[in-house]
Structures are given as C-alpha cells and as structure tokens.
C-alpha positions as CSV (number, residue, x, y, z in Angstrom):
1,M,117.7,102.3,96.9
2,S,114.8,104.9,96.1
3,E,113.5,104.7,92.6
4,V,112.6,108.2,90.9
5,L,109.0,107.5,88.8
6,N,107.3,109.2,85.9
7,Y,103.8,110.2,86.4
8,A,101.2,111.8,84.6
9,L,99.2,115.0,86.5
10,Q,95.4,114.7,86.6
11,E,94.7,117.6,88.4
12,I,95.9,120.4,90.9
13,Q,93.9,122.0,93.2
14,E,94.7,125.1,95.1
15,G,94.0,125.7,98.6
16,K,92.3,128.8,100.5
17,Y,91.8,129.7,103.4
18,K,90.3,132.9,105.3
19,I,92.3,134.1,108.5
20,E,91.0,136.4,110.8
21,T,93.6,138.0,113.4
22,D,93.0,141.3,115.9
23,E,94.4,143.6,113.3
24,E,93.1,142.5,110.0
25,N,91.3,139.6,107.6
26,L,93.3,137.5,105.5
27,E,92.9,135.4,102.3
28,L,95.7,133.0,102.1
29,I,96.2,130.7,98.9
30,L,98.4,127.8,98.7
31,H,99.6,126.3,95.1
32,P,101.0,122.9,95.5
33,V,103.7,122.1,93.1
34,L,104.7,118.5,93.0
35,L,108.8,118.2,92.1
36,K,109.2,114.3,92.4
37,V,107.6,110.8,93.6
38,F,109.9,108.2,95.1
39,K,108.8,104.9,95.6
40,K,110.9,102.2,97.6
41,D,109.7,98.7,98.6
42,D,105.9,99.4,97.4
43,K,105.6,102.5,99.7
44,Y,105.3,106.0,97.5
45,S,106.9,109.3,98.8
46,F,105.7,112.8,97.4
47,V,108.0,115.6,97.4
48,V,105.8,118.8,97.3
49,Q,107.0,122.4,97.4
50,N,104.1,125.0,98.1
51,I,104.0,128.3,97.3
52,I,101.7,131.2,99.3
53,S,100.0,133.9,98.2
54,V,98.6,136.2,100.6
55,N,95.8,139.2,100.6
56,T,95.1,141.2,103.4
57,D,92.1,143.6,103.8
58,K,94.6,146.1,105.6
59,P,97.4,146.6,103.4
60,R,100.5,148.9,105.0
61,F,103.9,149.6,104.6
62,G,106.8,147.6,106.8
63,P,110.1,145.9,106.9
64,L,110.4,143.2,104.2
65,C,109.9,139.7,104.9
66,S,113.1,137.8,105.8
67,S,114.2,135.0,107.7
68,N,115.0,137.6,110.8
69,T,111.2,136.9,110.8
70,L,111.0,134.2,112.7
71,N,112.6,136.1,115.5
72,S,109.4,138.6,115.8
73,R,106.3,137.2,117.9
74,P,103.6,135.7,115.5
75,A,99.9,137.2,115.6
76,K,97.2,135.6,117.4
77,I,94.8,134.1,114.9
78,R,90.9,134.5,115.9
79,R,89.6,132.2,113.4
80,T,90.7,130.3,110.5
81,E,88.0,128.6,108.0
82,V,89.3,126.4,104.9
83,L,87.4,127.2,101.7
84,K,89.3,124.6,99.7
85,E,91.6,122.0,100.6
86,P,94.6,121.8,98.2
87,K,95.1,118.5,96.4
88,I,96.8,117.0,93.8
89,V,95.6,114.1,91.6
90,L,98.0,111.7,89.3
91,K,98.5,109.0,87.6
92,M,101.1,106.1,88.1
93,D,101.7,102.6,87.9
94,E,98.4,102.6,86.4
95,K,96.8,103.8,89.7
96,I,95.0,107.1,90.5
97,F,97.0,108.9,93.6
98,N,94.8,111.5,95.5
99,I,97.2,113.7,97.2
100,I,96.3,115.8,100.2
101,I,98.1,118.9,101.5
102,N,96.7,119.1,105.1
103,V,98.0,122.6,106.9
104,T,99.2,122.0,110.2
105,N,100.2,125.3,111.3
106,I,99.7,129.1,110.0
107,S,101.9,131.8,111.7
108,I,101.5,135.2,110.7
109,Y,104.4,138.0,111.3
110,P,102.3,141.6,111.2
111,D,105.3,143.3,111.8
112,Y,106.9,142.3,108.6
113,R,105.4,142.7,105.1
114,D,105.8,141.6,101.5
115,S,105.8,143.8,98.8
116,F,102.3,144.3,98.5
117,G,101.6,145.3,101.8
118,S,100.2,142.1,103.2
119,P,102.0,140.4,106.2
120,C,104.5,137.6,106.3
121,V,103.1,134.3,106.5
122,M,104.6,131.2,107.2
123,V,102.5,127.4,106.5
124,S,103.5,124.0,107.6
125,T,102.0,121.0,105.7
126,V,102.5,117.1,105.5
127,V,101.6,115.4,102.2
128,L,99.1,112.6,103.1
129,Y,97.8,109.8,100.1
C-alpha cells in the first residue's frame, strides 16, 4: 500500500509561454499546485494540479469554454517559446526534490472564449523528478 508523505515546500515556480497562432498571440501562465506525495517501495509519486491563465493580444467575445470545446478544431500553433519552465522544489525525508512539470501538448480553441476574451486552452503535462 502507498504511504502519503508530509513535505515542506521550498519553491514554486510558474511556467510562462509565448504562443503564436495564425490569428493571435498568447501568453500562457501555468501555475503548478502540489496536492499529494505518495511513496511505495522507495519510489515517489507526485500529484500535481495545474492552473492555467491565458492572455491574448486580441480579446473578443465568443461561446464560453466548456467540455464541448473538445469537439471543435484546435488552432494551428505557429510558434511556442518557453520563457520559464514550471517547477516545484520540496524537502522530504531529508532530501531535496526538484519536480519539473513538462508540457507535452497545448491545444488552443479560438472559437470558444473565457470570460476575459481569451481563447480556451488545454495543456497536457507530465511530472518528472
């Protein structure tokens, strides 16, 4: 059975990305939140929830983001620039762990918008340590 561990947060660094599509330029900020740490047989598992904030240079109104967003076609991303990688540093069992949140996919749905006029964005990540 897995054991839930206590830990001390040392640092949380948000990730920042500049994304260019055919229609607009976006700034994406990914805020990692560490929910739990498990240990089983000297192996660790980190449960991370990511909060995403998106800003656009061309805000506009549209249908609000919803689970139906997945049914629409995502925008073509021309360029993505990583300004800062998200990471979490914590101390546990007298060790320091540097947890990297690696973005594996970004999908932008320009037909759907959040309440501030930015497009809906989905980000897939993996947790590395």
